[in-house]
C-alpha positions in Angstrom: 0.0 0.0 0.0 1.8 3.1 -1.2 0.8 6.7 -0.8 0.6 9.6 -3.2 1.1 13.2 -2.5 -1.8 14.7 -0.6 -3.3 18.3 -0.4 -2.7 20.3 2.7 -5.5 20.2 5.2 -6.2 22.7 8.0 -5.4 21.5 11.5 -8.3 20.2 13.6 -8.7 19.8 17.3 -7.5 16.6 18.8 -10.2 13.9 19.1 -11.1 12.9 22.7 -9.9 9.5 23.9 -12.5 6.8 23.3 -11.5 3.2 24.0 -14.3 1.9 21.8 -13.4 4.1 18.8 -13.2 2.2 15.5 -9.5 1.6 14.6 -8.1 2.4 18.0 -7.6 -1.2 19.0 -5.6 -2.0 15.9 -3.3 1.0 16.5 -2.8 0.1 20.1 -1.8 -3.5 19.1 0.5 -2.1 16.4 2.2 0.1 19.0 2.5 -2.7 21.5 4.0 -5.1 19.0 6.4 -2.5 17.7 7.6 -2.1 21.2 8.1 -5.9 21.6 10.2 -6.0 18.4 12.3 -3.0 19.1 12.6 -3.0 22.9 12.7 -6.8 23.6 13.9 -8.1 20.2 10.9 -10.3 19.6 10.2 -11.9 16.2 7.4 -10.2 14.3 6.4 -13.4 12.7 5.9 -15.0 16.1 3.9 -12.0 17.4 1.6 -11.9 14.3 1.0 -15.6 14.0 -2.8 -16.1 13.7 -2.8 -19.3 15.8 -0.1 -18.7 18.3 0.8 -15.0 18.2 0.2 -12.2 20.7 -3.3 -12.6 22.2 -4.3 -9.0 21.5 -3.3 -9.5 17.8 -5.3 -12.8 17.6 -8.3 -11.0 19.1 -8.5 -8.6 16.1 -10.7 -9.2 13.1 -8.8 -10.4 10.0 -9.0 -7.0 8.3 -7.5 -5.3 11.4 -4.8 -8.0 11.6 -3.8 -7.2 8.0 -3.6 -3.5 8.8 -1.5 -4.1 11.9 1.0 -6.2 9.9 1.1 -3.5 7.2 1.8 -0.8 9.7 4.5 -2.8 11.4 6.2 -3.9 8.2 6.6 -0.4 6.9 7.4 1.0 10.4 10.3 -1.4 10.6 11.4 -1.3 7.0 11.6 2.5 7.1 12.3 2.9 10.8 15.3 5.3 10.3 13.5 7.4 7.8 10.5 7.8 10.0 12.7 8.6 12.9 14.4 11.3 10.9 11.1 12.9 9.8 9.8 12.9 13.4 13.0 14.4 14.7 12.7 17.2 12.1 9.3 18.1 13.5 10.4 18.3 17.2 12.3 21.2 18.6 13.7 19.2 21.6 14.6 15.5 21.6 12.0 13.3 23.3 12.8 12.3 26.9 15.0 9.2 27.2 12.2 7.3 29.0 9.5 8.2 26.4 9.6 4.8 24.6 5.8 4.5 24.5 5.4 8.0 23.0 8.1 7.3 20.4 6.3 4.1 19.3 2.9 6.0 19.0 4.6 8.6 16.8 6.2 5.9 14.6 3.0 4.1 14.1 1.2 7.3 13.2 3.9 8.6 10.9 4.2 5.2 9.1 0.6 5.4 8.1 0.8 9.1 7.0 4.1 8.6 5.0 3.7 5.2 3.5 0.3 3.7 3.8 -3.1 4.4 2.2 -4.7 5.4 5.5 -6.5 8.8 5.7 -4.2 11.3 7.4 -7.0 12.5 9.7 -7.6 9.0 11.0 -3.9 8.3 11.6 -3.5 11.6 13.5 -6.7 11.5 15.6 -6.2 7.8 16.6 -2.6 8.5 17.6 -3.8 11.4 19.7 -6.5 9.3 21.3 -4.1 6.6 22.0 -1.6 9.0 23.6 -4.3 10.7 25.7 -5.5 7.4 27.1 -2.0 6.2 28.1 -0.8 7.6 31.4 2.8 7.5 30.2 2.0 9.7 27.2 -1.1 11.7 28.1 0.9 14.9 28.7 2.3 14.6 25.2 -1.0 14.3 23.4 -0.8 17.9 22.0 2.7 17.2 20.8 1.6 14.0 19.0 -1.2 16.1 17.4 1.2 18.8 16.3 4.0 16.5 15.0 1.7 14.2 13.0 -0.3 17.0 11.5 2.9 18.7 10.4 4.1 15.5 8.8 0.8 15.2 7.0 1.0 18.8 5.7 4.7 18.8 4.8 5.2 15.2 3.8 6.8 15.9 0.4 9.2 18.5 1.9 10.2 16.3 4.9 10.8 13.0 3.2 13.9 13.9 1.1 15.7 14.6 4.4 15.3 11.0 5.2 15.8 9.5 1.7 19.2 7.9 2.4 19.1 4.1 2.5 21.7 4.2 5.2 19.1 5.6 7.6 17.0 2.4 7.4 19.8 0.0 8.2 21.4 -0.4 11.7 25.0 0.9 11.6 26.6 -2.4 12.7 24.9 -4.2 9.9 26.0 -1.7 7.2 29.5 -1.8 8.5 29.7 -5.6 8.2 28.2 -5.5 4.7 30.6 -2.8 3.6 33.6 -4.8 4.9 32.3 -8.0 3.1 31.0 -6.6 -0.2 32.3 -3.0 -0.5 30.4 0.2 0.0 28.6 0.2 -3.4 27.1 -3.3 -2.9 26.3 -2.6 0.8 24.3 0.5 -0.2 22.5 -1.4 -3.0 21.5 -4.1 -0.4 20.2 -1.4 2.0 18.3 0.3 -0.8 16.5 -2.9 -2.1 15.5 -3.7 1.5 13.3 -0.7 1.4 11.3 -2.1 -1.5 8.5 -4.6 -0.8 9.5 -8.1 -2.0 7.8 -10.1 -4.7 6.2 -13.4 -3.9 8.2 -16.5 -5.1 7.0 -20.1 -5.6 8.5 -23.4 -6.3 6.3 -25.5 -8.7 5.4 -29.0 -7.8 5.8 -29.9 -11.5 6.0 -27.5 -14.4 6.9 -23.9 -13.5 5.4 -22.6 -16.7 2.0 -24.0 -15.8 2.1 -22.4 -12.4 3.2 -19.1 -13.9 0.3 -19.1 -16.3 -2.1 -20.0 -13.5 -0.9 -17.1 -11.3 -0.2 -14.5 -14.0 3.5 -14.6 -13.0 6.9 -15.1 -14.6 9.4 -17.9 -14.5 12.8 -16.7 -13.4 16.0 -18.0 -15.1 16.6 -20.3 -12.0 13.1 -21.9 -12.4 11.4 -20.1 -9.6 8.0 -18.6 -10.3 7.7 -14.9 -9.3 4.5 -12.9 -8.7 5.0 -9.2 -8.4 2.4 -7.0 -6.8 0.1 -9.8 -5.9 -2.7 -9.1 -3.4 -4.7 -11.3 -1.1 -3.9 -14.3 1.1 -1.6 -16.9 -0.3 -4.1 -19.7 0.6 -6.6 -18.1 -1.8 -4.3 -18.1 -4.9 -5.0 -20.6 -7.7 -3.3 -23.9 -7.2 -2.7 -23.7 -3.4 -5.3 -26.2 -2.3 -4.3 -28.6 -5.2 -0.7 -28.5 -4.0 0.7 -27.2 -7.3 3.3 -25.0 -5.6 4.7 -23.7 -2.4 6.1 -20.4 -1.3 9.9 -20.3 -1.4 12.3 -17.5 -2.2 14.3 -17.9 -5.3 17.5 -18.0 -3.3 16.1 -20.6 -0.8 15.4 -22.9 -3.7 19.0 -23.0 -4.9 20.7 -25.3 -2.3 18.7 -28.4 -3.1 19.4 -27.9 -6.8 23.1 -28.2 -6.1 22.6 -31.9 -5.5 21.7 -32.6 -9.1 19.7 -35.7 -9.8 18.2 -37.0 -6.6 15.9 -39.7 -8.0 16.1 -42.8 -5.9 18.8 -41.4 -3.6 18.8 -41.4 0.2 18.6 -37.8 1.3 18.4 -36.0 4.6 17.2 -32.5 5.4 18.7 -31.8 8.9 16.8 -28.6 9.8 13.7 -29.4 7.8 10.8 -27.1 8.9 8.8 -25.5 7.4 9.6 -28.0 4.7 10.3 -26.1 1.4 13.6 -27.9 0.8 12.2 -31.2 2.0 9.4 -30.8 -0.6 12.0 -30.1 -3.3 13.9 -33.3 -2.4 10.8 -35.4 -2.4 9.5 -33.9 -5.6 12.8 -34.7 -7.2 12.3 -38.4 -6.3 14.6 -38.7 -3.3 13.8 -40.9 -0.3 13.9 -38.2 2.2 14.4 -38.2 6.0 13.4 -34.8 7.5 14.9 -34.0 10.9 13.4 -31.2 13.1 14.0 -30.4 16.7 10.7 -28.5 17.2 7.5 -30.6 17.5 5.2 -27.8 16.4 7.4 -27.0 13.4 7.5 -30.7 12.5 3.7 -30.8 12.5 3.7 -27.8 10.2 6.1 -29.6 7.9 3.8 -32.6 7.8 0.8 -30.4 7.0 2.7 -28.8 4.1 3.8 -32.1 2.7 0.3 -33.4 2.9 -1.1 -30.5 0.9 1.6 -31.0 -1.7 1.0 -34.7 -2.0 4.6 -35.5 -1.1 6.1 -37.9 1.4 9.1 -37.9 3.7 10.1 -39.9 6.7 10.1 -37.4 9.6 12.2 -37.6 12.8 11.7 -35.4 15.8 15.0 -34.7 17.7 18.3 -33.0 17.9 21.0 -33.5 15.2 23.5 -34.4 17.8 21.4 -37.4 18.9 20.4 -38.5 15.4 21.6 -42.0 14.6 20.2 -43.2 11.2 20.5 -46.9 10.1 22.7 -46.0 7.2 24.5 -42.9 5.9 22.9 -40.7 3.2 23.9 -40.0 -0.4 22.8 -36.3 0.0 22.7 -34.3 3.2 21.3 -30.8 3.4 22.2 -28.7 6.4 20.3 -25.4 6.1 21.6 -24.2 9.4 20.1 -21.8 12.0 21.5 -18.3 11.4 20.8 -14.6 12.0 18.5 -14.5 8.9 20.0 -11.2 7.8 19.5 -12.3 4.2 15.7 -12.1 4.6 15.4 -8.5 5.9 13.5 -7.4 2.8 10.8 -9.9 3.7 11.2 -9.7 7.4 12.3 -6.2 8.3 12.2 -6.9 12.1 15.4 -9.0 11.6 17.4 -5.8 11.2 16.3 -4.6 14.6 16.3 -7.8 16.6 19.8 -9.2 15.8 23.2 -8.2 17.2 26.9 -8.8 16.4 27.1 -11.1 19.4 24.3 -13.3 18.0 26.0 -13.6 14.6 29.1 -14.8 16.3 27.2 -17.2 18.5 25.3 -18.7 15.6 28.5 -19.2 13.6 29.7 -21.5 16.4 26.4 -23.4 16.3 26.7 -23.8 12.6 30.3 -25.1 12.9 29.2 -27.8 15.4 26.2 -28.8 13.3 28.3 -29.0 10.1 30.6 -31.5 11.8 27.6 -33.5 12.9 26.0 -33.4 9.5 29.2 -34.5 7.8 29.2 -37.7 9.8 26.0 -38.7 8.1 27.3 -38.5 4.6 28.1 -41.8 2.7 31.5 -42.1 1.0 31.2 -40.3 -2.3 28.1 -38.5 -1.1 27.3 -34.8 -1.1 26.8 -32.4 1.8 25.3 -29.0 1.1 25.7 -26.4 3.8 23.6 -23.3 3.5 21.9 -20.5 5.5 20.1 -17.2 4.8 22.6 -14.9 6.5 24.4 -12.1 4.6 27.3 -12.3 7.0 30.4 -14.2 5.7 31.1 -15.1 9.4 28.1 -17.4 9.2 28.9 -18.8 5.7 32.3 -18.7 4.1 34.2 -18.6 7.3 32.4 -21.7 8.7 32.9 -23.6 5.5 36.6 -22.8 5.3 37.2 -23.8 8.8 35.4 -27.1 8.3 37.4 -27.9 5.2 40.6 -27.1 6.9 39.9 -29.7 9.7 38.1 -32.3 7.6 40.4 -33.6 4.8 38.0 -36.2 3.5 35.7 -33.4 2.2 36.4 -31.0 -0.6 34.5 -28.2 -2.4 32.7 -29.2 -5.5 32.4 -25.8 -7.2 29.0 -24.5 -8.3 28.8 -24.1 -12.1 27.1 -21.2 -13.8 24.7 -23.5 -15.7 23.3 -24.7 -12.3 22.3 -21.2 -11.3 21.1 -19.5 -14.5 21.1 -15.7 -14.3 23.2 -15.7 -11.1 26.7 -16.3 -12.4 27.9 -13.4 -10.3 26.8 -15.3 -7.1 29.6 -17.9 -7.6 32.6 -17.0 -5.6 36.2 -17.7 -6.4 36.2 -20.6 -4.1 33.2 -22.2 -5.8 30.7 -21.3 -3.1 27.3 -19.7 -3.8 26.7 -16.3 -2.3 23.6 -14.3 -3.3 22.7 -10.8 -2.1 19.4 -9.0 -2.2 20.8 -6.7 -4.9 21.3 -9.4 -7.4 18.9 -10.8 -10.0 17.8 -7.5 -11.6 14.5 -7.5 -13.4 12.3 -4.8 -15.1 11.6 -2.9 -11.8 13.0 -2.9 -8.2 9.7 -4.5 -7.1 10.4 -7.5 -9.4 14.1 -7.7 -8.7 16.3 -9.3 -6.1 16.2 -12.4 -3.9 17.2 -13.3 -0.4 20.8 -13.2 0.7 22.0 -16.8 0.9 25.2 -18.8 1.3 25.7 -22.4 0.0 28.7 -24.7 -0.2 28.6 -28.0 -2.0 31.0 -30.4 -0.2 31.8 -33.8 -1.6 33.1 -36.7 0.6 35.9 -38.8 -0.7 35.0 -42.4 -1.7 
């Protein structure tokens, strides 16, 4: 939902607080969840899950839930820009302890600047919310003045915050600059501000799915829908199991195995099941390992919809003792998920340098454990959706240095059509969100991903 320039409106008196006022509950929930993401580093996906999410979110009608998610997505995606615009409208900085007030202003400004919400509604509901909150009541007039000024002067205020650096935490931008150079780091930051397209992996023929959805087939074989509206479950082919949602980058690791027909394969961190489904659809005899019971149930539901089968196993990788080694082992390891910020903007504000380093250690341990499950001559693909080389290249290099019976099998350009630039000098695969250019920014890009294909000696 984008917003066009709006005519100036005269200021109106602040609306009185009314707890039953239409729209107020959804703004309160948006503010509370924004606080949970920013102040306590809570996952937005978890908070807005319709079955297991925050109770106040689940209590909303479906239409209001969609509005809350839209507000939060843009408030996080453009957090720095919104903060800069608000700061330009305030003579004195907000008090250090005014976190609740700051979140109210961000929710209101996000609607005015970037969503198709009437300015008057965004302003008046924010004022009502501030007036009803003992922590912010004395600032209700300030909320009214700031948001009305943003509504009046939107076009003049936005350019001051039009630098993509604003919307990326400094520590992330520094690490990307060190890894990819300033130009690529800024390109990544810029594409993160553009809503992502919707990608699908086809159960059978991608061209058929593309025709069904009015989408295009990317060079890699992924089906891409740009500007699609509505719930995924209502799209043609969902109920029939013709496709599943999977980013173009996330679909690449399984393709590095080549022909999987009849081979014993393992997906060691399987849920929600996109890669397990790829393996099964390719004819592999798949064992899917998952440590979370709820996520394993979700995987089973997804496979059932797709009409695919896999042997599932609940447990920790360190305790996994299969009857025989596997021809193909996929370790899509837990990571900081910084490669998915475009789709999940909360990631930028919930991760830290310390977490990146901690997860790299987890990945190294799991890679050693996964390698023990590979049959002689078999293939191990190690991947994750982090943009940080500390969680990808560095882990793979350290593993190879200490495990002489494994060697890199370099990725070939014909295996990743249109993404030759993603193949590194070492033969690894490294995608960034700034790759895979298409006709428009909205149709371009893919998740940041790392993958290494490692072959065990016979």
